[in-house]
C-alpha positions as a printed Julia matrix, in Angstrom:
76×3 Matrix{Float64}:
 152.37  112.21  123.08
 149.53  109.93  122.53
 151.16  107.16  125.09
 150.9   109.6   127.68
 146.61  109.75  127.35
 146.33  106.03  127.01
 145.68  106.46  123.24
 147.4   103.82  121.27
 148.65  104.05  117.1
 148.87  102.26  114.36
 150.88  102.76  111.47
 149.62  102.27  108.62
 151.34  101.21  104.71
 151.28  104.31  102.26
 149.01  104.32   99.43
 150.64  102.78   96.4
 150.97  104.54   93.4
 148.38  103.09   91.64
 145.88  103.87   93.63
 146.68  107.46   92.37
 146.73  106.73   88.63
 143.64  106.05   86.37
 143.04  102.62   85.14
 145.17  101.58   82.3
 142.7   100.61   80.09
 139.35  101.13   80.04
 137.14   99.16   78.12
 135.01  101.8    75.94
 134.92   99.31   73.21
 131.43   99.95   70.65
 129.91  102.98   73.33
 131.64  105.18   71.31
 131.04  107.7    68.25
 133.39  106.09   65.04
 134.07  104.25   62.49
 133.05  100.96   61.54
 133.71   98.21   58.88
 131.16   95.42   58.89
 131.98   92.51   56.33
 129.63   90.94   54.04
 129.13   86.89   53.13
 129.92   88.29   49.67
 133.03   89.47   50.26
 132.43   93.51   49.84
 133.13   95.5    53.28
 131.07   97.94   53.97
 132.7   100.82   56.32
 131.06  104.0    57.59
 131.57  106.6    60.25
 128.83  107.81   62.86
 128.62  110.12   65.52
 126.18  107.56   67.19
 127.62  104.79   69.2
 128.8   101.73   67.04
 126.93   99.51   69.1
 123.44  101.99   68.34
 124.3   101.91   65.15
 124.64   98.15   64.61
 121.38   97.44   66.64
 120.0    99.88   63.78
 121.5    97.72   60.84
 120.16   95.03   62.53
 116.92   95.71   62.48
 116.59   96.58   58.87
 117.88   93.36   57.58
 115.16   91.87   60.39
 112.6    94.23   59.35
 113.72   93.63   55.13
 114.04   97.56   55.11
 116.79   97.78   52.43
 116.44  101.46   52.02
 117.28  102.73   55.55
 120.47  100.15   55.36
 122.78   99.33   52.99
 123.83   96.5    54.45
 119.72   95.26   54.33
């Protein structure tokens, strides 16, 4: 029918199944709330749970260490 009107058609390959599925593994890493552990040089491991992202909480601990604020962080 298209040839009668001088229209060329091209066959495209079918989509792969992988294009319909979400990625196998997403790198969420420290960008989610959860449980984290920070080992100390003395051998004690600090384990806590945070409602904020783990990345944000670790930055807070680092800031408290730099500012010498032991009352705000058990690690400091």
